[in-house]
N, C-alpha and C positions, 0 to 999 in steps of 0.2 A: 664200118668194116663190112667187107663182102663176106657172103656165106663161105666161100673158099678160104678167105683169110681167117675167119672165125674158127673153121674146121681145123686149120693149121695151129692157131695159137691156143684154142681151148684147152687141149692136154697139157701143153707147156705151162699155162697159168695154173692148172691143177697141180702139176708136179711141183712147181715153185711153192704154192700154198701149203701142200701137205708134206714135202719133204725138206725144202730149203728152210722156209719160214722158222720151223721149230729149232734150226741149228744156228740161227743168226748169232745169239749171244756167244755161243761156244766158238764160232768161227772168228768173232771180233775179239773176245777176251782170252780165249785159250788157244788160239792159233789153229783151230781145227781145219784141215783141208778137206773140202767136201767131195771126195773122189766118187763116191757112188752117185751123187746127184749129177755130177759132171757126165758120167757114163750114160746116165738114164736120159739126160737132156739131149745128148748126142743121138741117142737112139730115136728120139722124137723129131730130129732134124734141127735142133737148136743151134747147131754150129755150122750147118750147110744151107741156110735159108737162101743165101745169095747163089748157090751153086745149081747147076742143072743135075737131074737125076743120074745121068751117066758118070757124074763126079762124086756120087755119094751124097748129093744134096736134095733139097726140096724144091727147088726152082721157083721160089717166092721173091727173089730179088733182094738187093742190098738194103732197101728200105725196111723189108721184114726182118732182116738180121739185126738191124739197128733197133728195132722194136722188141725183139727178143731179149736183147741186152738190157734195154730199158725196163722191161717187165722184171727181170731179175734184180736190176738195181732198185726198184721200188722197195724191195725187201733187204737186199744186201749189196751194198757198193762193192765190197771186196770180191764176191762172187761174180758180180758183173764184170769186173776186170778180168777175171779168169775166163768168162764167156768170150770177152773180146781177144784175149790172147789166144785161145783155141780157134775161134772162127778166123782170126787174122791168118793163123798158120795154114788153114784150109784155103783162104784167099790167095796166100802166096803160092802154094802148091798148084792150085788150079790155073793160075796165071803164068806159070813157068812154060818155057818153050821147049823143055827137056822131057819127053815122055817118060823116061825111065824112072825119074824121081816122082812123077805124078802116079805111075802105076805102082811103085813101091809103097807110098805112104798116104795118097789123097783120100781114098775111100775110108780108111781107118780113122784118119784124123777127122774128116767131115762128119763121121757117125759116131765119134767119141769112143771108139775102141782103143784108139791110141791117143793119149793126152800129150799136148805139145805146147812148148813155150817159145815166144817170139823174143830173141834177144837183140832186137834191132836198135835199141835206144842209142847205144854208142855210135853206131854207123850213121844213123840219122842226124845226130848232133855233129858228127865229123863232117858229113856232107854240107852242113849248114855252116861251117867254119867256126864251131863252137869248142870242139875238143879233138885230140888226136885218137886215131883208131887203135883199138887194143889188140887185135888179133892180126897176125902176120901169116902169110901162106906162101909156100913155094911149089913150083910144078914138080910132079912126080909122075911120069908117064902121062896118062890121060886124066889123072886125078891131082890132088894136092896134099901137102902136109902142112898142118896148122899148128901154131903155137901162140900162147898168150893167156891172159886172164880177163874175164868179162864179169863184172859185178852186177848184181841186182837183176838177175834173169828170173822171171815168174813162170809158174806153172810147168816146172821142170823137176827132175829127180829120177830115182829108179823107175825104169820101165817107161819112162817118157822120152820125148823127142824134142831137140833144140834146134830152132832155125836161127841162124846167126849169118854175120858177114865178116869178112876178112880182107886185108890188103894183100895183094899179089905183087911180089918183086917185079918191078918194071912193066907191069901190065895194067893195073887198075884194081878192080875188086871182084870177089866172088860172094855169092850168097849160097848157103848150103844147109843141109840138115845132118844132124849128128845123134845117133841113138845113144842112150845112156850107157850101153854095154861096150861102146868103141874103146879100143885100147889106147891108153894115155889121157882119156877123158875123165874127169871127176868133178863133183859138185860139192860145195862146202856151204855151211850156214853163213848168213850175213848178220850184222848187228840187228838187235831187235828193234822193230819199227814201232811208232806209236799207234798205228792201225795197219790194216791189210796183212796182218801177220798170218792169215789163213790162205795166203795165195802161193805158198811154197816157193819163195823168193830166195835164190841161192846165187852164190859166185861160181861161175863155171871156169875150169882150168883145162887148157889144152896144152899137152906135152907131146909134141910130134904126132898129133893125131892124123891118121891117114884118112883122107876123104875121097872115096871113089867117084867116078864120073856120074854114076847112078844116084849119088846123094847131092848133086849140084843143082840148085834152081836157076843160077845164072852164072855163066862164065864172064871173064872181063869184057869181051866184046859184046855180050848181051846185057851187062849190068845196068848202064845208064838208061836205056829204054825200058828195061824190066822195072827199075824203081819208080820211073815215071808212070808206069801202068799201075803199079800196086799202091802207090802212096795216097792218091785221093780216097781209096777205099778203106785203107786202114786207119786214116785220120778221121774220116766221117764215121767209121765204126766206134771210135772212142766217145762220140757224142752220146751214144746210147747209155754209157754210164751216167753221164751228167743228167740226161733227161730223166732217168729213173730216180735219181737222188733228189732232183728239184721236185718231182711229183711227190715224193714222200715228205719232203719239207712243207710243202703247201699243205699236205694233209695233217702234219703236226700243228701248223699254225690254225688250220680250220678247227681241230680238235680242242686246242686251247681256247679259242674264241667262244666256244660254247659255254664257258664258265667265266671268263675274264675278258671277254670281248670288249666291255666298256673301257678297260685300261689299255688293251692292246691297240685300240683304235689310234693311240697316240704314236705308235711305232711307225718307223719307215718301212718300205718293202712289204706292202700289205699283200694278203693272199691273191686279190684280184689282180694287182699290178704284176706279181711274179707269174701268175697263170697266163696273162696276156703276153708277157715277153717269152715265155716258154712256148706258147703257140706260134709265135713268130719264128722262132728257131726251128720248130718241128716242120713248119711249112717250108723253110729254106731247105732243110735236109731232105724232105721228100722230093724237091726239085732237083737236087744235087745227086741223090742216090743213083737213079737210073742213068744220069750222064756219066757218073764215075764208073759205073759198070760197063758202060759202052766205050770207055776210054775217051770221052768228048767233053770233059770238064776242065777248066783252068784251075790251077792250085789256090789262086787268091781267094775266091769266095769260099773255098773249102776251109782254108786256114781261118778266115774270119768267122766263120760258123763255129769252128772248134774254139776259137778264142772267146766268142760270145757265150757258150755253154760254160766255160771255166768261170767266166765273170759272174754269170747268173748263178751258178752252183754255189759260189762262195757267198753271194747275197742271200740266197734262199736258206742256206744252212745257218748263217748268222741270225737271219730273221726268225727261224724255227726255234732256235735257243732262246732268243729274246722273248718270243711268244709264249714259251713254256715257262719262263720265269725260273725260280730256283730249282724247280723239278728238272729243268733242262741242264743243270749242272751236275746232276747225279750221273754217275758212270753207267747206271742201268737204263738211263732214259735214251730212247732212240735219238733224240736230238744231239746228245753228245757224240754218238757214233757217227752221225750224219755230218757233223762238223769236221771230223777227221777225214772222213771220206771225200769230202768236198774239197779239202786242201789237196788230197791226192789227185783229184781231177785236174787241179791247176798245176801240179808239179810233175806229173807223169809225162814222159816225152811223147809229143812235143809239149813242153811246159809253156805256161802263158807267156814268160819272157822269151822263150824260144819262138813261139808263134808271132809275138809282136816284131821280133827281129826279122823273121822271114817275110813278114807282111810289108815291113818297111823297106827291106832289100828289093822285093818284087815291085813296089810302088815307085822306088827310087829309080830303077831301071827303066820303068815305063816312062816316068817323067822326064828322064834324061834322053830317052829315044825320041820323045815327042817335042820337048822344048829345051833340052839341055840344062833344065832347072831341077835339082834334086828335091824329092819330097822331104817334108820335116819329119822328125822322129814321130812315131806312132803313138798317139794317146787316145784311146777309145773313149767314148762318151761315158762308159761303165767303169772305166779304169779309177 
C-alpha cells in the first residue's frame, strides 16, 4: 500500500474499529441501523473514493472504494452492504449526463450527509429477462409521474434518498431519485430477514409521485447507454462485501486452528486454499476496476468475478463454522453471523443464479456469432 493509500485508509480503519466493531452484535441481532457511523464514514471519503474531488469524492479510484467496503465487511457484512448502497448511489449520480441532478444530490451523497438507497434490483432483473418491472411512469411536462410498489430497498427511510428505475409508457425506462418527503411516496417495513436486519430495508410505494426533470438521472433516450456505463462499477463494488467476509472467515479458521488445528486439518477448504483463491479474485478486481471506471471493460469478466466471490464466500463461511466446531453453532459466535452474511452475498441482486444466467447468455451469443454453436449451460468449477 502506498503512503497516499495508507493516509486515506488509516482513519477509515480506525473509525471501523472504534465505532462499528462494538455495534456489530446489535446490528445483527437487534436490527440497529448504524446511522452515525455512516455519516462519519462519508465525511472521511468512504463513499466517494472512486469520485473526483469536485464531485465530493476522494479521487482514489474504484479499487479503493471496493477496499473500503471490504474493510467494513471484515467486521460487519450488513454494514458493508450499506456502504455499497451509498457508494453506488454516488456512482450513479456522478455518471449521470444531467447536471441538475448531480448538483442537487451528488456532493451530499458522496460525503454521507444525505444517506441514499439503490432500488435497482427489480430493474436489473427485468433487463436480464428475469421478472417484470414494478414501477410505471408517464410523461408530465418535462418530468414524470410514477406509481407502483418496490419491495426490499435498503438504506432508505425518513430523510433518505431512493434511486430507482421505472418503465415509461411507449418510451423505455427512466432512472431517477426520490427524496423521502415527496408527495405520494411512502416506505413500509418488510418481513423480518434472517440477517441484514440493520440495513433499513423497506418496501417503497409510489402513488402518482411527481418526478421533476432535475431528479432524473437518465431519460428514456439516455437509459441504455447510461446503464451500460454504471453497471460494471456497481457489480464490481459488491465484490468488496464478499472480500471482507472471506477475510473474516479465514481469520476464524486461523483462530480455531490455534487450539484444534490437529483435527481441523481433515476439513476441506483450508485457510491457505481460501486465501489463495481470494488473492486471485482480488488481483482480477484490481485489474477490472480502473477499466470499469474508464468505461473500457466488458461485462463478462465482471460477472465472472462477481460469481467467483459469491462461491468463495459461501465456501469460506461454511469452512469457518466447521473449523469453529460446536462454538460456531452458537448465535453469539461470529461464524454463525458470517454464514448468514455469506448467503446474502450469493442472493443479493445480481444473485448467483442471475449471474450464471447472464454469463451463459453472453457466452451463448458470442458462440453463435462465432460458430453458430450455442454455449452449454454454465457450471463453474466451484459450483
